[in-house]
N, C-alpha and C positions, 0 to 999 in steps of 0.2 A: 781380274776376271769377275764375271757375274753369273756364276752357275754352280751345279753339283748333283752326283747320283752313283750307287754300287750294285754288286751282284756276285754270287758265289760261283767259282769256276769248277772245282772238283767235287765229286760225290754229290752233285746236285743237278737239278734242272735249272736252266737259266730262267730268270724272272720274265716270263712271257705273259703273266696275268697278275691280277691283284692279289692272288693267293698262291703261295708256292710251298712245295713240300721238299724237305731235304732229308737225306740219309746221313746218319751219324755213325761212325765206326767207334765202338768202345772196346778197348783191348783189356782182356783179363788174362791171368796166368795160363789158363788152360782152354779158354774159349774165346771166340770172336763173336761179339753180339752186334747185330745191326738194328738200330732203332730208328723210328720215323717220327719226326716232329714237324708241326706246322709252325713256320716262323712268321709269315706275314698274313694278317687277316685281311678281309675285304676292305678296300679303300673307299672313303666317302667322297673324295674329290675327283679322281680320274683313274681309269684302269691303266696300269703300268705295263706297257709292252713296247718293244722296239719301234713298232710302226707309229706309236703315238708321238714320238719326238718330232718337233718342228724341224723342217729341212731334211729329214730322213724319209725314206720310202719314195724316192724319185721314180715316177712311172716310166721315164725315158731311159733309165739306167738299169732296169731289171735284168736285161740280157744284152750283151754286145754282139751284133750280127757278125757273121763270118765275112772275110774279105770279099768273097764272090757274091754275097747277098746285095741286092739292089739298094738296101737301106743302110749298108755299112758306110763308115766314114769315107773310105776311098771311092767306092762306087757312087755314093751320093754326091761327093764333091765333083766328080766328072759330069754327072747329070746336071748339077747346079751350073757349071760353066756353060753347058749347052743352053739351059734356060735363060741365062743372062745375055746370051748372044742374040736371042730371038726378040723380034719386035712384038710385044704383046697385042698390038692392034691388028697387025697383018698376019702374024704367026702365033696363034695361041699355044701355050706350053703343053707338052705331052701330059696326059691325065695321070700318069703313074711314074714315079711317086710324086706326091704333092709336097710342096715346100711351104713352111710357115716361118716367119722371122719375128723375133722379139727384140725391139730396140731398147737400149739403155742409155741414160744420160746421167753422167756423174754418179754412177753406181745405182741409179734408180731405174727400175723396170717400168715399161709402159703398161698402164692398167686402165680398165674401164670399170664402172660400177653401176649397179641398178638398184633403184629404190622404188618398190612397188607402191609405197604409200599406204599399205594395209596393216601397218603395225609390225610387220616382220623386219628383222635385222637386215639392212642392205647387204648385198653380196658383191664382192669384187672378182674380177677375172683378169688374167694377163691379156695384154693388147697384142695378140698375134696378128700379123699382117701377111697376106700372100705375096709371093714374089712379084707378080704383075702390079699389084697395088703399091707395093714398096717402091718399085721402079717409077711409078707414076708420081707418088708423093715426093720422092727424092728428086725426080726430074724437075718438078715445079720449083724446087729450092736450089736448082743448079748443082745438084750432087749426083755423081755417078755411083751406082751400086756395083761393087766388084766382088769377085769370089774370095779374095784374100781378106776382105773386111768382115767376112762372116765366119762364125765359129760354130762347129757342129756340136749340138747338144744331145742328140739321140733320136730315136724313132718310136713310132707307135705302129708295130707290125700289123695289128688288126685293122688299123685305119689307113695303112699305106702312106703315112705322112712322115717326113723328116723335118726336125725342128732345128732352127739356127738362132744365134744371138748376134747382135751388132751394137757397137758402141758409137753413138751419134753425139757425143759430148761437144764436139767442135762445130756442130751444125745447128746453130741457134735458130735458124729459120724454120726448122722442122717443128718447133714447139707450137707456134700458132696454127700451123697446118694440121697437126695432129689434134690440137685442142678443139678445132672446129668439128672434129669427128667424135667429140666426147671422150677423148683419150687424155691421159695426163701421166707424167712421170712421178712416181710415188716412192718415198723412202721404203726400203725393204723392212725396216723395223716397224713402220706404221702398218704395212701389210701383214706383218707377223702378228701384231696385236689384234688387227681387224679380222683375222682368220678364225672361223668357227672350227675349233679343233675336233668337233664331232663330224665335220663334213670332210670325207675322205678325198673328194675331188678338189676342194680348196686347199687341203693339206698337200696334195700332189702338186698343185700349181705353185705353192709356196716353195716346195723342194726344188722344182725346176728353176724358179727365179733365183734361189740361193746358189744352185750349181752354176747358173749362167753368170751371175755377178762375180763369183769366185774366179771363173775362167777369164772373164773380161778384165778384171782388175789385175790378174796375174799377167795378162798380155801387156797391159800398160806398164807394169813394173819390169818387164823383161824385154824392153825394146832394144837393148844393147847387150852384147856378149860380155859376161863378167870375166872372161879369160883374156880376150884381146881388145875389147872395146868397140868392135865393128857392129853394125846393125844386125838385128836378127830378123828372120823371115818365118812366117807360119808354115807348118808342115802338118800333114795328116788331118786336113780340114780344120786346122787350128788347135788340135789336141796336143801339139808340142811345137817348139820353135827350134830353129837352127841358125847358127852363125853364118852370115853371108860371106865371110872370108874363106876362100878356097883352101887356105893354109891352116885353117882352124876347124871349121864345120862342127863346132861343139853342139851337141844336142842338149836342149833345155826342156825340162818337163815341169808341169804345174807343181807348185810347192804346197805342202800341207804342214801346218804348225800344230803339233799336239799339245794339249793343255790338260793337266790333271785337275779335277774338281772333286772335292771331298766333303762329306759331312762327318765331322769328328764327333765321336760319341763317348760319353762318360757312362759306362755300363753300371757302375756301382750306385750312382745317384740318379740314373735314368734321365740324363740331360744330353743335349746336343749343342755344339759350338757354332754360333752364327757370327758373322762379321759385317761391318759397314765400310764402304769406301767413300771418300769425300765426294766423288762424282755421282753417287747414288741419289735418287730422288728422296725427299724427306721420308723418314720412317721405314725405308726398305732395308731389309737384312737378307743376307744370302750365305752361301757356302764359301769356304776358302777355295782358292784356285791359283794356279800358276803354270808357267810354261816349263816344259821338260828341257833339261840341259843336256848337251852332248855327253855320251857315255854313261847315261843314267837310266835305270829301269823305271817303269811307271811307279812301282811301290816306293822306290827310293825318292822319287820326286814328291810323292805324297808326304812322306816323312820330313823331307827337307823343307818344303814350302810351309808346312804346318809349324815346324819349329822356328823358322825364320820370321814368320809373320806374327805368331802368338806365343812362342816359347813353350808350347805344349809338345811333349814327346809322344810319338805314336808307335804302337807295336803292330798289331794285326791290321792288315789292309785287305779289303774284300771288294772285288769288282762288281759293279752294278750294270752299267750300259754306257753307250757312247752316243754323241750327237754332233753332226756337222754344225758349224757356227759361222756362217758367211756374213754376219752383220757387224763384225769388228771394224777397225780402221782399215782404209784402203791399202795401207802398207802391209797388213796381215790379212789378206782376203779370204783365207780358207783355214780357219782353226778347226781342230777336232777335239771336242770336249770329251774326256774319258773319265767317267764318274766312278767314285769309290765311297765305301763306308770305311772310316779309319777309327780304330779304337785307342783311346788315350791311355798312356801309361803315367802321365802326370797331369795335374789339374790347374796349377797356378798359371794365370794368363799374364803375359808380358808383351803388350802390343808394340809392334814396330810401327811407329807413327808415320814413317815415310811410305809405308805400304797400306796401312789401314787407318781409318778414323777411330774404330772401336771394335772390340770382340767381346762377346758375353756368352755364358752358358745359359741356355733356355730350356725350361722344363718341357716335357712331352705335352702337358696340358696347355701351356702357353702357345706352343706351335699348332696344336689342334684349333685353338681359338683363332690364331692368325689365318689359318687355312679356311676356317668357317666364315669369318667376318669379311674377308677381302672379296669384293664383288668383281670377279674376273669377267663375268659376262657383261657387266656394265661398262667396263673398260673396253671390251671388244666392240660393244655397240657404239661407243663414242668414237673409236678409231674407224669403224666402218662408215659412220656418218661423215667423218672427216674426209674419207676417200671420195664419197659422193660429192661433197662440196668442192673438192679439188678438181674432180672431173667436170664439174659445172663451171669451173673457173673462179670459184669463191673459196679460198682457203681460210679455215678458221684455226687460230692458234689456241690449243688447249692442252693442259697437262693431264696425262693419263693418271697421275698419282692421285688426283682429286677424286677419282672414281673408286679408290680402294677404301671405302668407308663402311662403317657398321650399319646395320639396318636402321638404327635410330637416327642416322644422319650425322653422327659425331665421327670425328676422325678416329680410325683404328690406331692403337698405340704402336702397332708393328704390322707389316705385311711382307710377304716373300714374293719372289718372281712368279709370274703366272705359269700356266701349264705349257706354254711355248718354250720354257727353259728347263734344262735337265736338273737345275737346282731345285725346282719345284718338286720333281719326282723323287729326288733323293730325300728331301725333307718330308714329303707326304708319305713316302713308303715307311720311313722310320716312325713318324708321328702316329700313324694309324695301325701299326702292328700292336699286337697285345703284349704288354710288358711281361717278362717272365716272372712267375710266382712259384713259391714252394720249392720243390726239388729242381724244377727247371731253372730257377734263379741261380742255383749252385752249379749248373752244368754250363761250362764255357762253350761258346760257339767255336767250332774247330777252324783252324786256319786252312785256307785253300792251298793247293799244291804250289802256287806261285808266290803267295803273299809274304813268305818268309825268306825268299831268295835275296 
């Protein structure tokens, strides 16, 4: 895994900003004293809140309409079938609700990009197409648009619009047709890096694209029933599938794969444990991470993965936040990264070379330098420019790792994932908090109500 991040559960406010206050209960023989301490100081890199995570905060998923609502999956699907039966030239579709479609090809969403040429960073947008336009483009390529090929993504009630996704991986003829309209299919990771994380609209579009990719990849993986082997058919506007065998009719729902990601902390020496995998770009370090096994709690997964990969024993485990991660392999289209701070009970590292290339303790100062030197904005500009070139039909190959340089132009000795990854927020949260001093250094942070289970 390539991620990491935590948060206190009990006796605390969740980390919704860059500075959080926590209540500590201190027990004495005759009295109960409640004291207040500030744990996290203001961050220099990015405000930490749940809406800041890439792929979270999907504006189409904020509320699920009731079944009788015209924008609900069932009602919208019936309206969609009516739309598709109409000839757009002789019978214009009803004005409400409107439908927009986002095509995907091999896991890549359709996108467009604009470069004003005035020095501003180019911006990308998803390539939404209306139903009539979609029918026209598909018709030119000899492809018929059917309701079962579309997957319901959600709605914008204030706009009276329902959004859908479609996989066109088998329709190669669509690529030049869409290209002539300045559209192109772009890797979701490229769009992720190209997104300005201060732009709420762009972050919302990224979350929509991530949700759509996860659903479409799941559809591709669940074409046959795992119980009897017969074909499956989409139900509820593509939100689930069902076996076509009348003797089986097994219901199949989208799969989510939970992953724990943790920043392991050495309290005594004020250090954090970072690791490298062989597939990482040069000089990149990140948090430990691993999939949760059946019958295992989140806290147990944190302790097991840490010990298996580095030989470090972990005691206290504290939750930070979570992030959808739909940019993994197509066989695991919807990972959920669950971030924690984990406090080490032992310090000697014994790396499992089959899992990791290396793991090292890093000081707080070293991590601050890595955060300060890495030019995440430069990498974003490079990715945004790449999307512009792709939409113009000229794709430039360039490694984003070359952009993580210090201001002098020399290569940084180490950098961590950018603000699009939960690992960044785990590391930056810890690196930028004020280290405990004096009496505070002797007061141990209390366990949450869950971490010792």
